[in-house]
N, C-alpha and C positions, 0 to 999 in steps of 0.2 A: 526280740524287740520289745521295749517297755511301752506302757500306755502313753507316756509323755511324748515319745517320738512319733507314735501313730497319730496322736492328737495334733502335733505340729504339722505333720504331712497333710492331714485332712483340712486344717485351717489354711494352709498354703494353697491347696487346690481350690477351696471355696473362694479365697481372695482373688486368685487368678481368674476364676470364672466370673466373678463380679466385675473385675477390671475389663475383661473382654466384653461383657454385656453392656456396661456403661459406654465403652468406646463405640460399640456397634450402634447404640441408640443415638449418641451424639453425631456420628457420621451419617446415619440415615436421615436425621433431621436437617443437617446441613446440605447433604446432596440433594434432598428433595426440593430445596429452594435455591439450588445453585443456578437456576436459570433466571433468577431475579435480577433486577437492575435498580440502581439508585433513583430516587425521586424525592419530591417534596409535595406535601399535601396541606391544603387549608380548606376549612369549611366555607369561608366566604372571603371577599376581598379585604375586609377589615381585620381578619385574623392573621396571625403570624404563620410563616411556613414551618411545617414540622418535617424533620428528616425521616425518610422511610425507604422501603424497598417494595417494588412491584414484582409480582410473579404471575404469569398467566398460564392457565391450564387450558384444556380443550374448550370448556364452556364458561369459564369465569376468570375474573381478574382479582387477585388477592393483594391487599395492601398491608404490609407489616410496618408497624411503627418502631419506636425505640425498643431495643431488645431483639429485633430481627426475627429470624426463623425459630428461635428458641421459645418465643411466645406465639400465641395464636394470631392469626390475621386480625387487624382492627376492623377492616372492611372487606366484604365480598361483593363483587358486582358481577351480575350475570351478563354474559357477552351480548345477548340479543336485546337487552334493555339499556345498554350503555351508549350514550351519545356524546360525541365530542363537538365542541364549538370550533371557532376559528382560533388557531394558536397565534400567540404574539410573542415577540422576543422581549425578554426582560434582562435587567442587569444581573449578572451572575455573581456579583460581589457578596451578596447576602447568602448565596447558596454555593459555597466553595466545593462541596462534595459532588456537584454536577459538572459534567464537561461542557464547556462553552461551544456553541451558543446555547443558552438556556431558553426554553420555550414554556410559557404558561398556557395551559390548555383548560378552558372552561368545560366542565363536564356536567351532564345531567343523567341521573339514574332514578327512574320511577318518581319524578317530581322533585327529587333532592338535588340541589346544585352544590358543586364544589369545584376546586381547581387543583390540577396537578402541574408540577413543574418537572420538566425532563430535559435531558440533553437531546440534541437534534437527532442523533442516530437511534436513540431509544424511542423517541417520539415517532419516527418513521416506521420502526418495527411494530410499535403498538398500534398505530393507525392502520397498518396493513392487516394486522391480526383482527382488529375490530371489524374492518370492512370486508374481510374474506368470508366465504361461506363456512359456517360452523360444521364440524364433523357430524355426520348422521342426517344431515338435511339432504333431501333428494334433489341434487343439483345436476341435472343432465345438461351437458353442453353439446350442442349439435355442431 
């Protein structure tokens, strides 16, 4: 076997390993945020809604903006310090990526106020997550 054939085989193996590694990295990033759901975010009532994705972990809520899970979260909110106000129904025409009915939820986190817009089913799940006892807390029910 000549050196050209050996070099070709080595380059083919290296290319295959790179393709598998890149595929694994992309899959792990996507599957890590697969439990996310669509939302809209705005810093205050005068700002425009920004399309995003919410993903909740055991102790925090992550907000991904444009670019989704391939970019890091734009905001991290710790579960214990996140407070929701009273949700109100809004017109979903401006937010076609959210399933109707769309609810705008005023939020407060360590003195910082903002709003999230969610579909009803996602709002219900998120509210239950925020109001439930976080893991690791000594919650004995008699």
